[in-house]
C-alpha positions in Angstrom: 150.2 159.6 122.8 151.7 162.9 123.7 153.6 163.1 120.3 150.6 161.7 118.4 146.9 162.2 119.2 147.6 164.4 122.2 150.1 166.8 120.4 147.4 169.5 120.3 147.9 170.0 124.1 151.6 170.9 123.6 152.2 174.4 125.0 149.0 174.4 127.1 148.7 176.6 130.2 147.2 175.5 133.5 145.4 177.8 136.0 145.1 176.3 139.5 141.8 175.9 141.3 140.1 173.4 143.6 137.2 171.0 142.9 135.4 169.3 145.9 138.6 169.8 147.9 140.8 168.2 145.3 143.6 170.0 143.3 142.3 171.0 139.9 143.4 173.0 136.9 141.8 174.9 134.0 143.7 173.7 130.9 144.0 176.1 128.1 145.3 175.0 124.7 147.1 177.3 122.2 144.7 179.1 119.9 145.9 179.3 116.2 144.9 183.0 116.3 147.0 183.7 119.4 146.4 183.3 123.1 144.8 180.2 124.7 141.3 178.8 124.6 139.7 176.6 127.3 140.1 172.9 126.8 139.3 171.1 130.0 138.9 171.2 133.8 141.5 168.7 135.0 140.8 167.3 138.5 143.4 165.2 140.4 142.4 162.3 142.6 144.7 162.0 145.6 144.9 159.0 147.9 147.6 158.6 150.7 149.5 161.6 149.2 149.7 160.1 145.7 148.0 161.0 142.5 145.8 158.0 141.7 143.6 159.5 139.0 143.0 162.4 136.7 139.6 163.4 135.5 139.1 165.7 132.5 135.8 167.6 132.0 135.6 169.1 128.5 132.4 171.1 128.9 134.3 174.3 129.6 131.3 176.6 128.9 129.6 175.0 131.9 132.5 174.3 134.3 134.9 177.2 133.9 132.5 179.9 135.1 131.8 177.8 138.2 135.5 178.0 139.1 136.0 181.6 138.1 138.3 180.5 135.3 138.7 183.0 132.4 137.0 182.2 129.1 140.2 183.0 127.2 143.9 183.7 128.0 145.6 186.2 125.9 149.2 185.5 124.7 150.7 188.0 127.3 152.7 186.2 129.9 151.8 189.1 132.3 148.1 188.4 131.9 148.6 184.7 132.6 150.7 185.5 135.7 147.9 187.9 137.0 145.2 185.3 136.4 147.3 182.6 138.2 148.0 184.9 141.1 144.3 185.8 141.5 143.3 182.2 141.4 145.9 181.3 144.0 144.7 184.1 146.3 141.1 182.9 146.0 142.3 179.4 146.9 144.1 180.8 150.0 141.0 182.6 151.0 138.9 179.5 150.7 141.4 177.5 152.8 141.4 180.2 155.5 137.6 180.3 155.5 137.5 176.5 155.7 139.7 176.5 158.8 137.6 179.3 160.5 134.2 179.7 158.8 133.1 182.4 161.3 136.0 184.6 160.6 135.1 187.8 158.7 136.8 188.3 155.3 140.0 190.3 155.6 140.3 193.4 153.4 142.1 192.7 150.1 145.3 194.4 151.2 145.5 192.6 154.6 147.4 189.4 154.7 146.3 186.6 157.0 
C-alpha cells in the first residue's frame, strides 16, 4: 500500500497535537508547488500502553483550526521546526493546566 495507493504520503510532515487526551498529529503532504498542504488529522488510540487504532480525519479546513495547526507549511525546515516547537509548548501548557487547573498561566519566558 505504501508504495502503491499511499505513495502520495511519502515525505509527509507531522505536527504533534492532542485530541480528547490522545496523541494526534496534523499530517501535511508535499505540495507540487513546494511546501506542504494539510492532508489529515491523525489520532492514535492507545490501550494498555499500545497503539490499537489510528483514525484519520480528512476535513482539514474544519479540524486544523480547532487544533491551532497551520493551514500550510512552507518548505523551510526552520519554519517546520518552529511550528513543531510551538505546538509542543502548547501541549506542555495544557498538561500543566490539566494537573493544576487553578494555577495561573506562567509568563511565556518562565519555565514550569
